[in-house]
N, C-alpha and C positions, 0 to 999 in steps of 0.2 A: 504494500500500500504506500503510495507516495505521501509526502508530508502535506501537500496541498489537499489531498483527499482526506487525510486525518483531521486537518483543521476544519474542513467543510462539514464532516460528520459531527465534529464537536459542536459546531454552531447549530446544526439541526437538532441535536439531542438536548442542548440547553434550552432552545426555543426556536420557532420558525423565524427565518430571516425576515419574512414579510410581516411578522407580528409586531404590534406596537409594544408588546410586553417584553420583547427581546432586550435583555439588559445591555447597556453600553459597557463593553469589556475592552479596555485599552489593549493594544497589541502586546505591550510588555507584561501585562498581567496574565494574558492568555498563555504566553510563553512560560511564565512561572507556574501556571496550573499544570502544564504538560511536564515540566521539569520535576515538579512535586510528585506527579503521578509516576514518573519513571523511577524516582528515588524510592517511593513507597513500594513499588513493584519489586525492585531489586532487593531491598532490605527484607521484604517479607519472604521472597523466594530463597534468600540466603539463610535466614533463620528458621525457627520452628514456631513462630507466633501465628498459628493458624488452627482452625478447628480440628484438623486431623492430626496435628502434632508432627507433621512431616518435617524433616530436616533437609539440608542442602543435598540435592541429587538423590534423595531417598526414593523417589519414584521417577519414571521416565519423563513425565511432563515437566517436572521441576528441573530435570537435567536439561531438557531441550530449551526451556524458557530462557535460560541464561548462558547457553553454550557459546554464544558469540562474544561474551564478555570474559571468558576464561583465557588467561594468558599464562605462559611459563617463561620465565626469564632466567638466564644463567648469569649470576652476579660474581664479579671479581672482588678480591679483597681491596678495601680502600685504605684503611689505617689501622693502627693498634687501638683497642678499645679503651674507654675511660675506666673500666673496672679491671683492667689487666694487672695480673700479679705474676711473680716468677713461678709460683706453683701452679696457678691456673690462668694461663694467658688468655686474652680475648682479642678478636679482630672484628672490624666492622665491614659491612657491605651496604652500599647505597641502594635504597629502595627505589624502584621505578617511579617516575613522577605520576603515572596514571594508576598507581596502586590504590585499591580501596579496601578489599577484604582478603585475608589469607585463606587458602584452601588447604594446601599441604606444602611442607618445607623439608628439603633434603640438602645434605652437604657431602661433598666428596672429601674424604680424608686419606692422606698418605701415611700408612703405618710403616713399620720396619720392613715388612715383607710384601705388602700389597696395597692397592688403592681400592677403597670401598666407598659406596654411597649409602649413607645412613640417614635415618629420620632425625630431624632437629626438633627436640622437645620444646614446645612453646611455654616459656617460663614467665613469671611475673617479677617485677622489681622488688616487691616486698618479700620474696622468697629466695633472693640470691644468696644471702648469708646462710639460710637453712640448707639450700641445695649443696653449697660448697662444703659445709660441715657434716652433711649426712653421707655416710659411706655407701649407701644404697642409691643415692641420687646425684652425687658429685660427678663431674666429668671424669671419666675413666675409660681408657682404651677407645672404643668406638662409640661411647656414650657422650653426647653433647647436649647442651640446651642453649636457648637464645632469649634475649629480650629486645624490645624495640624502643627507640627513643629518638629525639631530634637533636642535631648538633646546633640548631638555631631555632629558637622558639618563635621567631617572627616569620619563618618561611617553612611551610610544610613540605617543600621539595627537598629539604635536607634530612628527612627521616632516614634512619639507618637501622640495620639489624646488627646487634652485637652478639657474637658467638663465643660461648665459653667451651673450652676443650682441654683435653689432657695435654700436658707439655711434651709427652712422648709421641704425639702424632702431629701431622702438618695439615691444616685445613687448606682446601683448594676452592673450586667453584661452589657457589651456593645456588641451588635450584629452587626457585620460588614460584609456585603455582598460585595464582590469585585471581580475584575478580577485579577487572579494570573499571575505572570510572566511566560512566556512559557519557557520550557526546551530548552536550546540552543544546536545546533549541534557543535561539536568540532572535531578536527582532529583525525586521525587514531591511533591505538595502535599497538604494536608489535604482539599482539595476531591475529589481522586481517591480518597483513602482513604474518605471518606464515601460516595462513589458505589459503591465496591466493597462496602462493608458493607451498603448499601441494596439491592444487586442481586446476591444470591448465585447466581443462575441464569445469569449471563453465560457465553456460550460463545465461545471456549474459556474455561476457568475462569480468573477473574482473580486474579492475585496482585499484591501491592504492588510487586514489582520489575518490573512491566511498564509503568509509567507515568512521565511526567515532567510538569513544570509547563506552564502556558499560561494564556491568558485564558479564564476560565470564570465562569459565574454560576449561582447556585442550587445549587451543589454538584455540577454536572455534570462528569464527568471529561473533560478536554479531549482526552486521548490516544486516546479511543475512536473519534473521527471525524476527527481531524486527519491529513491526508496528510503523509508524510515529505517534506521540502522539496528533496531531490535529485530529478533526473529519474527517472521510473518504471523505465526500463530498467536503472538502476544499483542498485536496492534490494537485489536478491538478492546482487549482488557485494559490496556493503557489509556485508550480514549475514554472508556467508562470511568476509570479512576480520575481522569482529568475533569470530566463532567461532574462527578461527585464532589471533587475538591472545589470546583466553581460554585456549585449549588450550596455547599456548606457555608460559603462565604457570603453569597448574596441573599440567601433566604433569611427572613425575619419571622420568628426567631431562628437562629442558626440550627441547622440539622446536622447531626453527626452520623455519617453513613459509611465511613471507611471500613469499620469492622464488619458490617453487614455485607459490603461489597466484596471484601476479601473472602468471607465465608462462602459467598456464592461462587466465586471463581474456583475455590478449592474443590 
């Protein structure tokens, strides 16, 4: 489904375009409704906050819904970690800038006789001392754990993974499988406005609030033929969530429908 079609369906579901009751929704606000819908959709599919209690990839539909956001990155060592000691050294790996949620994490270790790929245990900052002092959880041989933090609290692009490992092994690449941040919808460009003005017979009737930016040349409106970047089976569900988010805002009194909508989708 193209983005133009999705925005047109959104307008139909909120109210008829010809109706005097159709609320005036600025383009920027409509973009925010769709971005909010996408964010709710991803977070709900990633977690288990649903009526069935399903987790990430627990059934095939939930696997397919987010499959186009799954990435695997091979990370190289950046620096020595802030928690590094002689007995339990640490190293850091820079997290990809499009990272959002972790799925699985592995690291290649060079031991005295072989190279192995092991699971990196996801630790917490408040348990670092506990893990290091516990003989059953401290880094030993092929057992490692990690924490995440930022080298600069003013820029989330500086987030790093800090890996704790045994001094008798040598860490190499870190394999991070994660959910990437979705591409957000933004407001229209002059190119789309020019295309609308030059093509008054577009069906359905084009309005300025049905388009967003993109790579375009010669004044061709990019949203006319660009497919929405979520998997096709999710498009209508995301439209429904955007409509519900809109109605929750404009109704008086406000109606809370997100929980009910998610329950219906599951």
